N, C-alpha and C positions, 0 to 999 in steps of 0.2 A: 504494500500500500504506500503510495507517495506520501511524503512528509507534508501534512497540511499546513503546518506553521510556515514553512519556507515559501510556499506560493501565496499565502495570505499576506506576507510582507510585501510581495511584489504587486499583488492585486488587493489593495485594502478595501475594507467594507464601505468606507466613505472615500470617494475619489475627490470630491470637491463640491462646489456650489453650482446650483442652477439659479436663474433669475428670481427675484421677488421672494427670496427666502427659501427657495427649494433646495434639495440636496440630491447630488448625483451619487447614488449608492451602487454597490455591486449587487447584481441579482443572483441569488442563490437558488438551488433547485426547489421546485414545487411538487405537490403530490406525495406519493408514498414510496420511499426507497425499498420497501419490501415487495412492491408490485412486480408482476412478471413482465410488464411492458414498459419500456423507456421510450420517450418521445424527445427527439433532438431538434430544436429550432435553430434560429440564427442569432438573434440578439434581442435584448429586452425592449419592451415597448413603453411608450408614454402612458401614464395613467391620469394625468391631470394637466390643465393649462389655466392661465389667467389672461384676461384681455389687458393689453397695454397699448395705448394709442391705436386701438382698433385691430391690433395684431394678437393672434393666439400664440402665446409664448409658453413652451413646455416648462412646468415647474415641479412635476412629480413623475417618477418612473417606477417600474415594477421592482419590488424587493424580493419577490419569488417569481419564478418563471410562469408565464401564462396566467397572470392573476385574472380572476373573473371580471374585475372592473376595467380591464384594458381591452382594446380591440383584439389583440392577439388571443386573449383568454376567451372572448366571445366567439371568435372564429374557431378556436379549438373545440369548443363545445358544439358549435353548429355543424362543422364539417367532419369531425373525427369522433369525439367522445359519444355524443348522443346517438349517431347512426350505428355505432358499434356496441351500444348498450353499456358504455363505461362511465364510471364516475371518476372524479379526480383522485380518489383514493385507490383506484384500480390502475393508475399509471404513475410513473416517475418522470418529471418534466425538467429538462435541462436546456439551457441556451448555449450555443457554440461559443459565443462571446459574452464576457461578464458585464459589460457596461452598455448603456443606451447610446445610440447614435441618432442625431437629428437628421431627418429626411431633407434632401435637397430637391431643387426644382428639376434637375436632370434634363436640361434642354427645353423644358416647358417655360411658360411665362414666369419670370423670376420675380422676387420681391415679397412673396407670401408663403414660402415653404417654412417649415419649422426652423431650418438652419438660417434662412434669411431673417426670420423674426428674432432669433437669438443674437445674430450679428447686429441687427438694428438696435436692439436693446443695449448691448454692450457698448456700441459706439456712442449712443446717446447718454448713457449713465456713467460710463467708465467702470462699471462693475465687471469683474472677471467671471467667466463661466467655464466649467470643467468639461462640458460636452464637446464632442467633435462631430463633424459632418459625416454622414453615412458614406463609407467608401464604395467604389465600384466593386462588383461581385468578385472579380479575381483578386483584388486587393484585400477584400474582407476574408477570402479564403486563405490568402497568404498570412494575414494577420492572425488568424485562428491558430496557425502553427508557430508563428514567430513571436507573438506577444509574450514577453517574459512571464513565466509562471502559468500560462494558459493551458498548455498540454498537461502539466502536473495537476492543475485544477480539474480538468476534465477527467483525467485518470482517477483522481480521488473520488469524484462523484460517481463515475460509472462503475468503478471497481467495488465501491461500497454498496451499490445497488444489488438487488436480488434478481434483476431482470435478465431473462434469457433471450428476449427479442427486442428489436429496436425499430422504431418508425422514424425516418428522417423526413423533414418537411422542407422541400425546395431543393434547388440545384446545389447550393453551397454546402449544406450538411452532407448531401449525398456524395459530392466530390471530395469532401474531407474524409469520409469513411473509405472511399475507393482509392485514395491517394492521388487524385488528379490535381493538376495545378491550374486548370481552367474550369471554372464552375459550369459553363455551358456544356462541357463534355459529359456531364452527368445526366443531362436532361433526357437522353434516349432511354435511360434506365428507370425513369419514373414509372411506377406501376408494373415493372417487370417482376418475374418470380423472385422470391426471397433468395438471398445468398447468405452463406456463413462467412463472417469477416472478423478479423481482429480489430476491435475498436479500443484504441489506447490500452491495450493489454488484456482485454476481455473478449472471449469468443462469443459472438452473438448471431442470431438469425436476423438479418436486416432486410427491411422492405422500404423502398424509396417512394415517397408520396409527393404530390405537388404542394407547393407553398399555397396557402389559402388566398394569397393576393392574385393568383391567376385563375382561380376557380370561377370567376365571372365569365371566362371564355367557354363557349359552348363545347368545344372539343375536349377541353380539360375536365369540365364538370361531368361530361359523359364518361370519360375514362374513370373518374373518381367514383361515380355511381356504380359502374360495372365492377370495380374492385370491391366496393362495399357489399355488393350482392354475394360475392364469393367469401368475404371475410366475416360478415356479421351473422350471428352474434359472436363477438370476439371471445 
């Protein structure tokens, strides 16, 4: 078992400040470590915002993975847990990255993304903010392996769990498990038959599922529903 104390020094429980009195904390696992199923997402979500000069500024983030009050938690319940007949205590929930990233405009109309709003607040008030902008997918994948302490953190969580099977949500966690350096390379394996893989030192049966952010697409939701028909009840 990895030494928890060493990685916790590198990835502290409190990273720094968010605007308007908020705190950027490390997100720890949710659910039940004794559960047979582990779900691996990408990074923690925002759970609260405040209006500042008409802008929605992030001020609170998940302290445990996939909190019910966050969008990621609601999506988890809607697309995965409820259709499979699972409760939160039936799964162990882990994020690939330990800290929240603010979404960027990504080529769309700028000025109102979460990151834009954080930058505007910092420039106007002079207050520091510990949050960073969301990296591109391949950069996020590389960071999951290179961020000091993160592999040890993941090994600590995953090896302490009793799960024998893993569901990954989206290209990045799937690419992480398969050892790819390009996130998009994992996309053809979404909804493919399970594989047995070494996941940071633990042998697990792994199934790659789509990230809920693309399940509005007709072809992806069709694949998702087809998989649920074969998998449910879990």
